[in-house]
Structures are given as structure tokens and as C-alpha cells.
C-alpha positions in Angstrom: 0.0 0.0 0.0 1.5 3.4 -1.0 2.1 6.1 1.6 0.4 9.5 1.4 3.5 11.1 -0.3 3.3 8.6 -3.2 -0.4 9.3 -3.7 0.2 13.1 -3.9 2.9 12.5 -6.5 0.6 10.2 -8.5 -2.3 12.8 -8.3 0.0 15.6 -9.5 1.2 13.7 -12.5 -2.2 12.5 -13.6 -4.2 15.7 -12.8 -4.5 19.2 -14.1 -1.0 20.1 -13.1 0.4 17.9 -15.8 -2.1 19.3 -18.4 -1.2 22.9 -17.6 2.4 22.3 -18.7 1.4 20.7 -22.0 2.0 22.8 -25.1 0.1 22.2 -28.3 1.8 22.2 -31.7 1.7 25.3 -33.9 -1.2 25.9 -36.1 -0.3 26.9 -39.7 -1.2 30.1 -41.4 -0.2 32.6 -38.8 1.0 36.1 -39.4 4.5 37.2 -40.3 6.1 39.8 -38.0 9.1 42.0 -38.8 11.5 43.1 -36.1 12.3 46.8 -36.3 14.6 47.1 -33.3 18.4 47.7 -33.2 19.7 44.3 -31.9 18.1 40.9 -31.6 15.1 39.8 -29.7 13.5 36.5 -28.5 9.9 36.3 -27.5 8.1 33.4 -25.9 4.6 32.9 -27.3 2.3 32.9 -24.2 -0.3 30.5 -25.7 1.8 28.2 -27.9 5.0 28.2 -25.9 7.0 28.7 -29.1 10.2 30.7 -28.9 10.3 33.3 -31.7 13.8 34.5 -32.5 14.4 37.7 -34.3 18.1 37.5 -35.0 18.7 41.0 -36.4 16.9 44.2 -37.5 14.5 43.4 -40.4 14.2 39.7 -39.4 10.8 38.2 -40.4 9.2 35.3 -38.4 5.9 33.5 -38.9 3.9 33.6 -35.7 1.3 31.0 -34.5 -2.2 32.6 -34.8 -2.8 32.0 -31.1 0.1 34.3 -30.2 -0.7 37.1 -32.6 -2.7 39.4 -30.2 0.2 39.4 -27.7 2.9 39.9 -30.3 1.0 42.8 -31.9 1.3 44.7 -28.6 5.1 44.4 -28.4 7.3 47.4 -29.3 9.7 46.9 -32.3 7.4 44.3 -34.0 5.0 44.9 -36.8 2.7 42.5 -38.6 3.2 42.2 -42.3 0.3 39.9 -43.2 
């Protein structure tokens, strides 16, 4: 018979805690954003969990549609399509 510590561990891995850490794959047909800053920038998509890397000024990156609203509010990024 498992002790109470093992039951808590089992509940945490089978419950909502494990689901909250799960990230879904990107959805195609997002928007392209162009970086207008002076150096480089990395942004973590709050919904998809994708790391978007803008390596230099003028870099263009396709963004998952679920992350578009948050990316649109960031300085030095502009949506192209």
C-alpha cells in the first residue's frame, strides 16, 4: 500500500498540473512579424509556448495565430500579413 506522499505525487502527474504544462503544436497560417529594433530579440509565445527568435533588425518570423494578439502589442514588432 503506498504512503500518502506517493499518492500526492501520483495525483499531481495524472491531474490538471500535468495538463497545464502541456503545449500544443503550432497551427499553420499565422501572421508574419518583422523586427524593427536595433539588436536581436527572442519572444516566448504565451499560448503556444514557441520561442520566436528575431536575430537582427529586419528579421521576419511567422507567428502562430494564437500568439498574434500578444505579439501585436510588443514594441519593435510589426505585422506584415
